[in-house]
A tleap script that builds the chain and sets N, CA, C and O, in Angstrom:
source leaprc.protein.ff14SB
mol = sequence {
  NMET LYS LEU TYR GLU ILE ALA HIE SER ARG
  THR GLY ASP LYS GLY ASN ILE SER ASN ILE
  SER LEU ILE ALA TYR ASN LEU ASP ASP PHE
  ALA THR LEU LYS GLU LYS VAL THR SER GLU
  LYS VAL LYS GLU TRP PHE LYS ASP ILE VAL
  GLU GLY GLU VAL ILE ARG TYR GLU LEU PRO
  SER LEU GLY ALA LEU ASN PHE VAL MET HIE
  ASP ALA LEU GLY GLY GLY VAL THR ARG THR
  LEU SER LEU ASP MET HIE GLY LYS SER LEU
  SER SER ALA LEU LEU GLU MET GLU CILE
}
set mol.1.N position { 0.849 -1.169 0.000 }
set mol.1.CA position { 0.000 0.000 0.000 }
set mol.1.C position { 0.893 1.230 0.000 }
set mol.1.O position { 1.983 1.224 0.572 }
set mol.2.N position { 0.418 2.275 -0.644 }
set mol.2.CA position { 1.152 3.541 -0.661 }
set mol.2.C position { 0.648 4.435 0.465 }
set mol.2.O position { -0.501 4.335 0.893 }
set mol.3.N position { 1.522 5.301 0.928 }
set mol.3.CA position { 1.171 6.174 2.046 }
set mol.3.C position { -0.074 7.009 1.778 }
set mol.3.O position { -0.861 7.250 2.694 }
set mol.4.N position { -0.265 7.452 0.540 }
set mol.4.CA position { -1.417 8.311 0.253 }
set mol.4.C position { -2.759 7.623 0.523 }
set mol.4.O position { -3.796 8.281 0.601 }
set mol.5.N position { -2.730 6.299 0.663 }
set mol.5.CA position { -3.970 5.575 0.939 }
set mol.5.C position { -4.442 5.740 2.379 }
set mol.5.O position { -5.628 5.571 2.664 }
set mol.6.N position { -3.517 6.071 3.299 }
set mol.6.CA position { -3.907 6.212 4.704 }
set mol.6.C position { -3.510 7.552 5.321 }
set mol.6.O position { -3.790 7.802 6.493 }
set mol.7.N position { -2.857 8.419 4.534 }
set mol.7.CA position { -2.378 9.678 5.118 }
set mol.7.C position { -2.317 10.787 4.079 }
set mol.7.O position { -2.323 10.547 2.871 }
set mol.8.N position { -2.257 12.004 4.591 }
set mol.8.CA position { -1.996 13.151 3.736 }
set mol.8.C position { -0.779 13.877 4.296 }
set mol.8.O position { -0.299 13.536 5.377 }
set mol.9.N position { -0.278 14.870 3.573 }
set mol.9.CA position { 0.990 15.472 3.946 }
set mol.9.C position { 1.038 16.947 3.572 }
set mol.9.O position { 0.360 17.398 2.648 }
set mol.10.N position { 1.854 17.680 4.311 }
set mol.10.CA position { 2.128 19.096 4.022 }
set mol.10.C position { 3.627 19.317 4.182 }
set mol.10.O position { 4.291 18.615 4.943 }
set mol.11.N position { 4.146 20.294 3.461 }
set mol.11.CA position { 5.574 20.584 3.509 }
set mol.11.C position { 5.812 22.058 3.769 }
set mol.11.O position { 5.069 22.916 3.293 }
set mol.12.N position { 6.853 22.340 4.528 }
set mol.12.CA position { 7.296 23.711 4.754 }
set mol.12.C position { 8.809 23.759 4.659 }
set mol.12.O position { 9.466 22.722 4.566 }
set mol.13.N position { 9.357 24.954 4.681 }
set mol.13.CA position { 10.807 25.078 4.594 }
set mol.13.C position { 11.290 26.237 5.456 }
set mol.13.O position { 10.550 27.179 5.741 }
set mol.14.N position { 12.525 26.140 5.854 }
set mol.14.CA position { 13.224 27.211 6.552 }
set mol.14.C position { 14.679 27.079 6.155 }
set mol.14.O position { 15.380 26.170 6.601 }
set mol.15.N position { 15.118 27.985 5.322 }
set mol.15.CA position { 16.491 27.895 4.841 }
set mol.15.C position { 16.693 26.630 4.036 }
set mol.15.O position { 15.996 26.391 3.050 }
set mol.16.N position { 17.645 25.824 4.457 }
set mol.16.CA position { 17.984 24.587 3.756 }
set mol.16.C position { 17.348 23.359 4.439 }
set mol.16.O position { 17.779 22.225 4.227 }
set mol.17.N position { 16.324 23.610 5.256 }
set mol.17.CA position { 15.643 22.544 5.983 }
set mol.17.C position { 14.236 22.373 5.430 }
set mol.17.O position { 13.494 23.345 5.283 }
set mol.18.N position { 13.875 21.137 5.126 }
set mol.18.CA position { 12.516 20.829 4.707 }
set mol.18.C position { 11.804 20.130 5.853 }
set mol.18.O position { 12.374 19.267 6.521 }
set mol.19.N position { 10.572 20.505 6.070 }
set mol.19.CA position { 9.754 19.986 7.157 }
set mol.19.C position { 8.516 19.354 6.529 }
set mol.19.O position { 7.712 20.041 5.899 }
set mol.20.N position { 8.367 18.034 6.705 }
set mol.20.CA position { 7.237 17.337 6.100 }
set mol.20.C position { 6.381 16.716 7.194 }
set mol.20.O position { 6.875 15.962 8.032 }
set mol.21.N position { 5.110 17.037 7.176 }
set mol.21.CA position { 4.173 16.390 8.100 }
set mol.21.C position { 3.461 15.262 7.363 }
set mol.21.O position { 3.178 15.357 6.169 }
set mol.22.N position { 3.182 14.204 8.096 }
set mol.22.CA position { 2.458 13.051 7.567 }
set mol.22.C position { 1.326 12.776 8.542 }
set mol.22.O position { 1.571 12.401 9.689 }
set mol.23.N position { 0.094 12.959 8.097 }
set mol.23.CA position { -1.064 12.917 8.986 }
set mol.23.C position { -2.014 11.806 8.548 }
set mol.23.O position { -2.473 11.778 7.406 }
set mol.24.N position { -2.301 10.893 9.473 }
set mol.24.CA position { -3.216 9.789 9.179 }
set mol.24.C position { -4.633 10.324 8.979 }
set mol.24.O position { -5.082 11.194 9.726 }
set mol.25.N position { -5.327 9.810 7.983 }
set mol.25.CA position { -6.737 10.153 7.799 }
set mol.25.C position { -7.563 9.657 8.979 }
set mol.25.O position { -8.494 10.319 9.437 }
set mol.26.N position { -7.190 8.461 9.460 }
set mol.26.CA position { -7.904 7.810 10.552 }
set mol.26.C position { -6.907 7.562 11.678 }
set mol.26.O position { -5.845 6.984 11.443 }
set mol.27.N position { -7.226 7.983 12.881 }
set mol.27.CA position { -6.323 7.838 14.018 }
set mol.27.C position { -5.896 6.385 14.241 }
set mol.27.O position { -4.826 6.129 14.794 }
set mol.28.N position { -6.727 5.440 13.815 }
set mol.28.CA position { -6.377 4.018 13.957 }
set mol.28.C position { -5.157 3.632 13.120 }
set mol.28.O position { -4.495 2.639 13.423 }
set mol.29.N position { -4.852 4.395 12.081 }
set mol.29.CA position { -3.713 4.094 11.214 }
set mol.29.C position { -2.408 4.714 11.702 }
set mol.29.O position { -1.355 4.479 11.110 }
set mol.30.N position { -2.464 5.492 12.759 }
set mol.30.CA position { -1.250 6.149 13.264 }
set mol.30.C position { -0.187 5.125 13.678 }
set mol.30.O position { 1.000 5.335 13.432 }
set mol.31.N position { -0.603 4.028 14.301 }
set mol.31.CA position { 0.353 2.993 14.718 }
set mol.31.C position { 1.105 2.426 13.510 }
set mol.31.O position { 2.301 2.147 13.592 }
set mol.32.N position { 0.410 2.261 12.411 }
set mol.32.CA position { 1.054 1.772 11.187 }
set mol.32.C position { 2.077 2.778 10.682 }
set mol.32.O position { 3.182 2.406 10.288 }
set mol.33.N position { 1.708 4.048 10.695 }
set mol.33.CA position { 2.657 5.087 10.271 }
set mol.33.C position { 3.901 5.073 11.150 }
set mol.33.O position { 5.022 5.134 10.645 }
set mol.34.N position { 3.706 4.994 12.461 }
set mol.34.CA position { 4.843 4.978 13.385 }
set mol.34.C position { 5.769 3.800 13.122 }
set mol.34.O position { 6.991 3.936 13.176 }
set mol.35.N position { 5.186 2.659 12.841 }
set mol.35.CA position { 5.985 1.456 12.612 }
set mol.35.C position { 6.700 1.480 11.266 }
set mol.35.O position { 7.872 1.115 11.181 }
set mol.36.N position { 6.011 1.902 10.229 }
set mol.36.CA position { 6.513 1.755 8.856 }
set mol.36.C position { 7.307 2.942 8.329 }
set mol.36.O position { 8.138 2.777 7.437 }
set mol.37.N position { 7.065 4.141 8.868 }
set mol.37.CA position { 7.708 5.335 8.307 }
set mol.37.C position { 8.701 5.899 9.321 }
set mol.37.O position { 8.374 6.774 10.122 }
set mol.38.N position { 9.911 5.376 9.262 }
set mol.38.CA position { 10.969 5.785 10.182 }
set mol.38.C position { 11.829 6.885 9.559 }
set mol.38.O position { 11.751 7.154 8.360 }
set mol.39.N position { 12.637 7.504 10.390 }
set mol.39.CA position { 13.585 8.512 9.884 }
set mol.39.C position { 14.514 7.901 8.843 }
set mol.39.O position { 14.826 8.526 7.829 }
set mol.40.N position { 14.950 6.670 9.106 }
set mol.40.CA position { 15.872 5.992 8.188 }
set mol.40.C position { 15.216 5.736 6.834 }
set mol.40.O position { 15.850 5.909 5.794 }
set mol.41.N position { 13.957 5.328 6.844 }
set mol.41.CA position { 13.264 5.065 5.580 }
set mol.41.C position { 13.022 6.349 4.796 }
set mol.41.O position { 13.128 6.364 3.570 }
set mol.42.N position { 12.698 7.416 5.502 }
set mol.42.CA position { 12.486 8.707 4.828 }
set mol.42.C position { 13.810 9.204 4.242 }
set mol.42.O position { 13.846 9.699 3.116 }
set mol.43.N position { 14.886 9.073 5.000 }
set mol.43.CA position { 16.212 9.472 4.501 }
set mol.43.C position { 16.567 8.666 3.248 }
set mol.43.O position { 17.073 9.225 2.274 }
set mol.44.N position { 16.306 7.373 3.270 }
set mol.44.CA position { 16.581 6.525 2.101 }
set mol.44.C position { 15.689 6.914 0.921 }
set mol.44.O position { 16.141 6.931 -0.224 }
set mol.45.N position { 14.425 7.226 1.204 }
set mol.45.CA position { 13.479 7.606 0.155 }
set mol.45.C position { 13.949 8.865 -0.577 }
set mol.45.O position { 13.807 8.981 -1.794 }
set mol.46.N position { 14.508 9.799 0.185 }
set mol.46.CA position { 14.968 11.072 -0.373 }
set mol.46.C position { 16.489 11.126 -0.499 }
set mol.46.O position { 17.073 12.208 -0.426 }
set mol.47.N position { 17.132 9.988 -0.684 }
set mol.47.CA position { 18.597 9.911 -0.679 }
set mol.47.C position { 19.255 10.807 -1.729 }
set mol.47.O position { 20.391 11.240 -1.535 }
set mol.48.N position { 18.577 11.089 -2.821 }
set mol.48.CA position { 19.160 11.940 -3.856 }
set mol.48.C position { 18.995 13.426 -3.550 }
set mol.48.O position { 19.549 14.269 -4.255 }
set mol.49.N position { 18.242 13.750 -2.511 }
set mol.49.CA position { 17.949 15.145 -2.178 }
set mol.49.C position { 18.513 15.546 -0.819 }
set mol.49.O position { 19.151 16.591 -0.687 }
set mol.50.N position { 18.275 14.716 0.180 }
set mol.50.CA position { 18.631 15.057 1.565 }
set mol.50.C position { 20.075 14.667 1.859 }
set mol.50.O position { 20.445 13.496 1.768 }
set mol.51.N position { 20.878 15.656 2.209 }
set mol.51.CA position { 22.283 15.411 2.520 }
set mol.51.C position { 22.545 15.351 4.022 }
set mol.51.O position { 23.583 14.840 4.444 }
set mol.52.N position { 21.630 15.858 4.828 }
set mol.52.CA position { 21.806 15.881 6.280 }
set mol.52.C position { 20.949 14.838 6.965 }
set mol.52.O position { 20.437 13.912 6.335 }
set mol.53.N position { 20.803 15.010 8.281 }
set mol.53.CA position { 20.022 14.040 9.047 }
set mol.53.C position { 18.527 14.301 8.921 }
set mol.53.O position { 18.087 15.405 8.603 }
set mol.54.N position { 17.769 13.251 9.180 }
set mol.54.CA position { 16.306 13.331 9.197 }
set mol.54.C position { 15.857 12.991 10.615 }
set mol.54.O position { 16.164 11.918 11.136 }
set mol.55.N position { 15.131 13.912 11.229 }
set mol.55.CA position { 14.639 13.726 12.593 }
set mol.55.C position { 13.129 13.581 12.534 }
set mol.55.O position { 12.451 14.356 11.860 }
set mol.56.N position { 12.596 12.579 13.247 }
set mol.56.CA position { 11.150 12.345 13.281 }
set mol.56.C position { 10.598 12.754 14.643 }
set mol.56.O position { 11.138 12.400 15.691 }
set mol.57.N position { 9.505 13.509 14.591 }
set mol.57.CA position { 8.771 13.871 15.794 }
set mol.57.C position { 7.386 13.253 15.697 }
set mol.57.O position { 6.784 13.225 14.623 }
set mol.58.N position { 6.883 12.760 16.818 }
set mol.58.CA position { 5.569 12.124 16.851 }
set mol.58.C position { 4.560 13.035 17.532 }
set mol.58.O position { 4.849 13.631 18.570 }
set mol.59.N position { 3.377 13.139 16.944 }
set mol.59.CA position { 2.273 13.903 17.515 }
set mol.59.C position { 1.068 12.980 17.599 }
set mol.59.O position { 0.166 13.063 16.765 }
set mol.60.N position { 1.041 12.091 18.605 }
set mol.60.CA position { 0.001 11.060 18.674 }
set mol.60.C position { -1.414 11.608 18.763 }
set mol.60.O position { -2.331 11.013 18.197 }
set mol.61.N position { -1.618 12.707 19.445 }
set mol.61.CA position { -2.979 13.230 19.579 }
set mol.61.C position { -3.530 13.727 18.240 }
set mol.61.O position { -4.744 13.835 18.062 }
set mol.62.N position { -2.632 14.025 17.307 }
set mol.62.CA position { -3.044 14.444 15.957 }
set mol.62.C position { -2.961 13.297 14.958 }
set mol.62.O position { -3.431 13.423 13.827 }
set mol.63.N position { -2.372 12.189 15.364 }
set mol.63.CA position { -2.154 11.078 14.442 }
set mol.63.C position { -1.160 11.456 13.367 }
set mol.63.O position { -1.315 11.091 12.202 }
set mol.64.N position { -0.120 12.204 13.774 }
set mol.64.CA position { 0.809 12.753 12.789 }
set mol.64.C position { 2.266 12.488 13.145 }
set mol.64.O position { 2.631 12.332 14.310 }
set mol.65.N position { 3.071 12.443 12.114 }
set mol.65.CA position { 4.525 12.412 12.241 }
set mol.65.C position { 5.059 13.653 11.545 }
set mol.65.O position { 4.497 14.106 10.547 }
set mol.66.N position { 6.139 14.198 12.071 }
set mol.66.CA position { 6.764 15.359 11.458 }
set mol.66.C position { 8.232 15.028 11.219 }
set mol.66.O position { 8.946 14.641 12.144 }
set mol.67.N position { 8.674 15.179 9.987 }
set mol.67.CA position { 10.052 14.890 9.616 }
set mol.67.C position { 10.774 16.188 9.292 }
set mol.67.O position { 10.337 16.960 8.438 }
set mol.68.N position { 11.881 16.418 9.980 }
set mol.68.CA position { 12.718 17.585 9.728 }
set mol.68.C position { 13.957 17.076 9.008 }
set mol.68.O position { 14.750 16.315 9.563 }
set mol.69.N position { 14.109 17.513 7.754 }
set mol.69.CA position { 15.182 17.023 6.897 }
set mol.69.C position { 16.197 18.143 6.664 }
set mol.69.O position { 15.912 19.136 5.994 }
set mol.70.N position { 17.385 17.955 7.235 }
set mol.70.CA position { 18.442 18.962 7.145 }
set mol.70.C position { 19.204 18.837 5.827 }
set mol.70.O position { 19.354 17.745 5.280 }
set mol.71.N position { 19.678 19.970 5.334 }
set mol.71.CA position { 20.424 20.025 4.068 }
set mol.71.C position { 19.647 19.331 2.959 }
set mol.71.O position { 20.153 18.436 2.282 }
set mol.72.N position { 18.395 19.772 2.793 }
set mol.72.CA position { 17.494 19.092 1.864 }
set mol.72.C position { 17.054 19.942 0.678 }
set mol.72.O position { 16.383 19.442 -0.225 }
set mol.73.N position { 17.422 21.213 0.670 }
set mol.73.CA position { 16.861 22.092 -0.367 }
set mol.73.C position { 17.931 22.787 -1.205 }
set mol.73.O position { 17.731 23.907 -1.673 }
set mol.74.N position { 19.046 22.128 -1.386 }
set mol.74.CA position { 20.087 22.660 -2.259 }
set mol.74.C position { 20.629 24.004 -1.812 }
set mol.74.O position { 21.043 24.815 -2.641 }
set mol.75.N position { 20.629 24.245 -0.520 }
set mol.75.CA position { 21.153 25.502 0.002 }
set mol.75.C position { 20.087 26.492 0.438 }
set mol.75.O position { 20.396 27.495 1.082 }
set mol.76.N position { 18.848 26.223 0.096 }
set mol.76.CA position { 17.752 27.125 0.470 }
set mol.76.C position { 17.246 27.919 -0.731 }
set mol.76.O position { 17.829 27.870 -1.814 }
set mol.77.N position { 16.168 28.639 -0.526 }
set mol.77.CA position { 15.462 29.331 -1.604 }
set mol.77.C position { 16.363 30.263 -2.406 }
set mol.77.O position { 16.282 30.292 -3.634 }
set mol.78.N position { 17.204 31.012 -1.742 }
set mol.78.CA position { 18.021 32.003 -2.447 }
set mol.78.C position { 19.273 31.424 -3.084 }
set mol.78.O position { 19.982 32.130 -3.801 }
set mol.79.N position { 19.558 30.147 -2.834 }
set mol.79.CA position { 20.788 29.544 -3.351 }
set mol.79.C position { 20.565 28.384 -4.312 }
set mol.79.O position { 21.432 28.096 -5.138 }
set mol.80.N position { 19.434 27.721 -4.221 }
set mol.80.CA position { 19.217 26.509 -5.009 }
set mol.80.C position { 18.927 26.828 -6.478 }
set mol.80.O position { 18.428 27.902 -6.814 }
set mol.81.N position { 19.245 25.890 -7.317 }
set mol.81.CA position { 18.894 25.982 -8.736 }
set mol.81.C position { 17.678 25.112 -9.044 }
set mol.81.O position { 17.289 24.969 -10.203 }
set mol.82.N position { 17.089 24.542 -8.018 }
set mol.82.CA position { 15.928 23.673 -8.170 }
set mol.82.C position { 14.705 24.458 -8.645 }
set mol.82.O position { 14.528 25.621 -8.284 }
set mol.83.N position { 13.873 23.821 -9.448 }
set mol.83.CA position { 12.624 24.445 -9.871 }
set mol.83.C position { 11.641 24.563 -8.716 }
set mol.83.O position { 10.811 25.473 -8.694 }
set mol.84.N position { 11.730 23.650 -7.760 }
set mol.84.CA position { 10.867 23.648 -6.575 }
set mol.84.C position { 11.696 24.162 -5.397 }
set mol.84.O position { 12.104 23.387 -4.531 }
set mol.85.N position { 11.938 25.459 -5.373 }
set mol.85.CA position { 12.853 26.060 -4.398 }
set mol.85.C position { 12.436 25.813 -2.949 }
set mol.85.O position { 13.290 25.625 -2.083 }
set mol.86.N position { 11.139 25.813 -2.684 }
set mol.86.CA position { 10.633 25.623 -1.328 }
set mol.86.C position { 10.432 24.151 -0.970 }
set mol.86.O position { 10.152 23.833 0.186 }
set mol.87.N position { 10.571 23.255 -1.938 }
set mol.87.CA position { 10.404 21.830 -1.684 }
set mol.87.C position { 8.963 21.415 -1.450 }
set mol.87.O position { 8.713 20.400 -0.799 }
set mol.88.N position { 8.012 22.177 -1.966 }
set mol.88.CA position { 6.591 21.869 -1.723 }
set mol.88.C position { 6.169 20.529 -2.313 }
set mol.88.O position { 5.243 19.899 -1.801 }
set mol.89.N position { 6.815 20.090 -3.355 }
set mol.89.CA position { 6.436 18.818 -3.979 }
set mol.89.C position { 6.922 17.604 -3.181 }
set mol.89.O position { 6.529 16.476 -3.477 }
set mol.90.N position { 7.762 17.822 -2.185 }
set mol.90.CA position { 8.285 16.694 -1.408 }
set mol.90.C position { 7.184 15.962 -0.648 }
set mol.90.O position { 7.295 14.760 -0.406 }
set mol.91.N position { 6.128 16.668 -0.270 }
set mol.91.CA position { 5.028 15.989 0.427 }
set mol.91.C position { 4.368 14.979 -0.505 }
set mol.91.O position { 4.069 13.860 -0.089 }
set mol.92.N position { 4.139 15.355 -1.746 }
set mol.92.CA position { 3.553 14.421 -2.715 }
set mol.92.C position { 4.492 13.256 -2.982 }
set mol.92.O position { 4.051 12.117 -3.134 }
set mol.93.N position { 5.771 13.541 -3.038 }
set mol.93.CA position { 6.762 12.475 -3.267 }
set mol.93.C position { 6.752 11.474 -2.107 }
set mol.93.O position { 6.829 10.266 -2.333 }
set mol.94.N position { 6.657 11.965 -0.872 }
set mol.94.CA position { 6.624 11.067 0.287 }
set mol.94.C position { 5.402 10.162 0.244 }
set mol.94.O position { 5.483 8.985 0.597 }
set mol.95.N position { 4.267 10.708 -0.189 }
set mol.95.CA position { 3.031 9.923 -0.218 }
set mol.95.C position { 3.085 8.769 -1.219 }
set mol.95.O position { 2.241 7.874 -1.170 }
set mol.96.N position { 4.049 8.777 -2.110 }
set mol.96.CA position { 4.234 7.694 -3.066 }
set mol.96.C position { 5.004 6.515 -2.469 }
set mol.96.O position { 5.127 5.469 -3.106 }
set mol.97.N position { 5.525 6.679 -1.244 }
set mol.97.CA position { 6.291 5.613 -0.593 }
set mol.97.C position { 5.402 4.392 -0.346 }
set mol.97.O position { 4.271 4.503 0.129 }
set mol.98.N position { 5.939 3.256 -0.677 }
set mol.98.CA position { 5.257 1.976 -0.434 }
set mol.98.C position { 5.551 1.523 0.989 }
set mol.98.O position { 6.703 1.513 1.424 }
set mol.99.N position { 4.491 1.148 1.713 }
set mol.99.CA position { 4.717 0.653 3.085 }
set mol.99.C position { 4.140 -0.753 3.222 }
set mol.99.O position { 4.222 -1.352 4.295 }
savepdb mol mol.pdb
quit
């Protein structure tokens, strides 16, 4: 199953850091997200983009995970040559992950 089947996502940025939230549609699926979507798996998923560490924060009352990905945006908005300077498409890319 792909993540988009049980969750939705939003992305933000600050400098060269991308912040991706992963929110379960149904609170019952939060345990699956916690088990299947680790920092290591997210780092591997974005291995061609993320050069720094990936830190996962859990928000159980919201049924959400938050991933902070360091050195993920090619230097940040004012330095990157990427077409997606803010990394907004990364949330859609994460939802394509098979779990």
